[in-house]
C-alpha positions as CSV (number, residue, x, y, z in Angstrom):
1,M,-15.6,48.0,40.5
2,S,-11.9,48.2,41.6
3,D,-9.0,49.1,39.3
4,E,-7.6,45.7,39.9
5,L,-10.7,44.0,38.3
6,F,-10.5,46.4,35.3
7,L,-6.9,45.3,34.9
8,Y,-8.0,41.7,34.9
9,V,-10.5,42.4,32.2
10,D,-7.9,44.3,30.2
11,N,-5.7,41.3,30.3
12,V,-8.6,39.1,29.1
13,V,-9.3,41.5,26.3
14,A,-5.7,41.3,25.3
15,N,-6.0,37.5,25.4
16,I,-9.1,37.8,23.2
17,A,-7.2,39.8,20.6
18,R,-4.2,37.5,20.7
19,H,-6.2,34.3,20.2
20,S,-8.8,35.7,17.8
21,R,-11.6,33.7,19.2
22,P,-14.9,34.7,20.8
23,Y,-15.3,34.8,24.6
24,S,-18.4,34.8,26.7
25,A,-18.8,36.2,30.2
26,I,-18.5,32.7,31.5
27,D,-15.1,32.3,29.7
28,V,-13.9,35.6,31.1
29,S,-14.9,34.7,34.7
30,A,-13.2,31.3,34.4
31,N,-10.0,32.9,32.9
32,L,-10.0,35.3,35.9
33,H,-10.2,32.2,38.2
34,N,-13.6,33.5,39.4
35,K,-12.2,36.7,40.8
36,V,-15.1,38.3,39.1
37,T,-18.5,36.7,38.9
38,K,-20.2,35.9,35.6
39,T,-22.6,38.9,36.2
40,Q,-19.6,41.3,36.8
41,A,-17.8,40.0,33.8
42,A,-20.9,40.4,31.6
43,K,-21.2,44.0,32.7
44,L,-17.6,44.8,32.1
45,L,-17.6,43.2,28.6
46,R,-20.8,45.1,27.8
47,D,-19.2,48.4,28.8
48,L,-16.1,47.6,26.7
49,H,-18.4,46.8,23.8
50,E,-20.3,50.1,24.2
51,K,-16.9,51.8,24.1
52,K,-16.2,49.9,20.9
53,E,-13.1,48.4,22.3
54,I,-14.3,44.9,21.5
55,E,-17.0,43.5,19.2
56,G,-20.0,41.5,20.5
57,R,-22.7,39.3,18.9
58,V,-25.5,37.2,20.2
59,S,-24.9,33.4,20.0
60,G,-27.9,31.4,21.3
61,K,-28.8,32.5,24.8
62,Q,-25.6,34.4,25.4
63,T,-23.5,37.2,24.0
64,V,-20.0,36.5,22.9
65,Y,-17.2,39.0,22.4
66,H,-14.2,39.1,20.2
67,A,-11.5,41.5,19.2
68,R,-12.2,44.3,16.8
69,Q,-10.9,43.7,13.3
70,D,-8.8,46.2,11.6
71,P,-10.4,47.0,8.2
72,S,-6.9,47.0,6.7
73,D,-6.7,43.3,7.7
74,I,-9.7,42.4,5.6
75,M,-8.7,41.0,2.2
76,P,-10.7,41.7,-0.9
77,P,-12.7,38.7,-2.3
78,E,-10.5,38.5,-5.4
79,V,-7.4,38.2,-3.2
80,V,-9.0,35.5,-1.1
81,A,-10.0,33.6,-4.3
82,A,-6.4,33.9,-5.7
83,L,-5.0,32.6,-2.4
84,K,-7.4,29.7,-2.5
85,L,-6.3,28.8,-6.0
86,D,-2.6,29.0,-4.9
87,I,-3.4,26.7,-2.0
88,E,-5.1,24.2,-4.2
89,R,-2.2,24.3,-6.7
90,L,0.4,23.8,-4.0
91,E,-1.6,20.9,-2.6
92,D,-1.7,19.3,-6.1
93,E,2.0,19.8,-6.5
94,L,2.7,18.3,-3.0
95,A,0.6,15.3,-3.9
96,T,2.6,14.9,-7.1
97,L,5.9,15.3,-5.3
98,K,4.9,12.6,-2.8
99,A,3.9,10.2,-5.5
100,N,7.2,10.8,-7.3
101,E,9.1,10.3,-4.1
102,K,7.4,7.0,-3.5
103,K,8.3,5.9,-7.1
104,A,11.9,7.0,-6.6
105,R,12.2,5.1,-3.3
106,A,10.8,2.0,-4.9
107,A,13.2,2.3,-7.9
108,L,16.1,2.8,-5.5
109,A,15.1,-0.2,-3.4
110,A,14.9,-2.3,-6.6
111,L,18.4,-1.1,-7.6
112,H,19.8,-2.0,-4.2
113,A,18.3,-5.5,-4.6
114,K,20.2,-6.1,-7.8
115,P,23.9,-7.1,-8.0
116,R,26.4,-4.3,-8.7
117,I,27.8,-4.1,-12.2
118,S,31.4,-4.4,-10.9
119,D,30.4,-7.7,-9.1
120,L,28.8,-9.0,-12.2
121,R,31.9,-8.2,-14.3
122,Q,34.0,-10.2,-11.8
123,D,31.6,-13.1,-11.9
124,I,31.6,-13.1,-15.7
125,S,35.3,-13.0,-15.8
126,R,35.5,-15.9,-13.4
127,L,32.9,-17.9,-15.3
128,E,34.6,-17.3,-18.6
129,S,37.9,-18.5,-17.1
130,E,36.2,-21.6,-15.8
131,E,34.5,-22.2,-19.1
132,S,37.8,-21.9,-20.9
133,T,39.4,-24.4,-18.5
134,I,36.6,-26.9,-19.0
135,Q,36.7,-26.5,-22.8
136,A,40.5,-27.0,-22.7
137,R,40.0,-30.2,-20.6
138,L,37.4,-31.4,-23.1
139,A,39.6,-30.7,-26.1
140,S,42.6,-32.5,-24.6
141,R,40.5,-35.5,-23.8
142,H,39.0,-35.6,-27.3
143,E,42.4,-35.2,-28.9
144,G,44.5,-37.4,-26.6
145,E,44.2,-41.0,-27.8
146,S,46.1,-42.3,-24.7
147,V,43.6,-40.7,-22.4
148,Q,40.7,-43.0,-21.6
149,M,37.3,-41.6,-20.4
150,S,34.3,-43.6,-19.5
151,P,30.9,-42.5,-20.9
152,E,29.8,-41.6,-17.4
153,E,32.8,-39.2,-16.9
154,R,32.3,-37.6,-20.3
155,E,28.6,-37.1,-19.6
156,K,29.4,-35.6,-16.2
157,L,32.0,-33.2,-17.7
158,E,29.7,-32.1,-20.5
159,K,26.8,-31.4,-18.0
160,E,29.2,-29.4,-15.9
161,W,30.3,-27.4,-18.9
162,K,26.7,-26.7,-20.0
163,C,25.8,-25.6,-16.4
164,W,28.6,-23.1,-16.2
165,Q,27.8,-21.9,-19.7
166,R,24.2,-21.2,-18.7
167,H,25.4,-19.3,-15.6
168,A,27.7,-17.2,-17.8
169,N,24.9,-16.4,-20.3
170,V,22.6,-15.3,-17.5
171,R,25.2,-13.1,-15.9
172,R,25.9,-11.5,-19.3
173,R,22.2,-10.8,-19.8
174,I,21.8,-9.2,-16.3
175,C,24.9,-7.1,-16.9
176,R,23.6,-5.9,-20.3
177,D,20.1,-5.1,-18.8
178,L,21.6,-3.1,-15.9
179,W,24.0,-1.3,-18.1
180,G,21.2,-0.3,-20.4
181,Q,19.2,1.2,-17.4
182,C,22.3,3.0,-16.1
183,S,23.3,4.5,-19.4
184,E,19.8,5.8,-20.2
185,V,20.3,8.8,-17.9
186,L,23.9,10.1,-17.8
187,P,25.3,13.1,-16.0
188,E,25.9,16.0,-18.3
189,D,29.7,15.9,-17.9
190,M,30.1,12.1,-18.4
191,T,30.0,9.8,-21.4
192,A,28.8,6.2,-21.4
193,A,32.4,4.9,-21.7
194,E,33.5,7.0,-18.7
195,L,30.6,5.7,-16.6
196,W,31.6,2.1,-17.5
197,V,35.1,2.8,-16.3
198,S,33.9,4.4,-13.1
199,F,31.9,1.2,-12.2
200,S,35.1,-0.9,-12.6
201,E,37.1,1.3,-10.2
């Protein structure tokens, strides 16, 4: 057998060691692009096995070969068991983190869907101003004897006032609920009053 073919086989042996998988004579012949026959590859692999340069074992009707394993690379059973426990623990932690991330994303999406506190404060101020204006109009109409108002106009005005009053109450309740959620968890260096001021800026 020529030195060139031995070089080819050495390259295949190096490939066996690199990929840590078993190879048969057919695999070697194919990897050498049929520059050696299956029979030649089987003989060379057998020779390398006898020289203890590679390991071999019977698998079905053929012999497969793989790289020799360094005894120092073999981990004791207790180390393998400990690593397995670590892997299981990390997998559990990963599952928990993914679940927490999903909840956090859902909570964040819900917060984005709600109006901002600063916007609610502006709406409340506007509604309170409109409410005061309506109340003043009602008071002036009740007190002014010279001002005449039909029952239809009075009913319309009172309905309008009640409608805006309901809007103002709803906005106040939403603002209180949102503020309660925001003030439950405060940064270490911030008080509730400081947080409220920051929302209005």
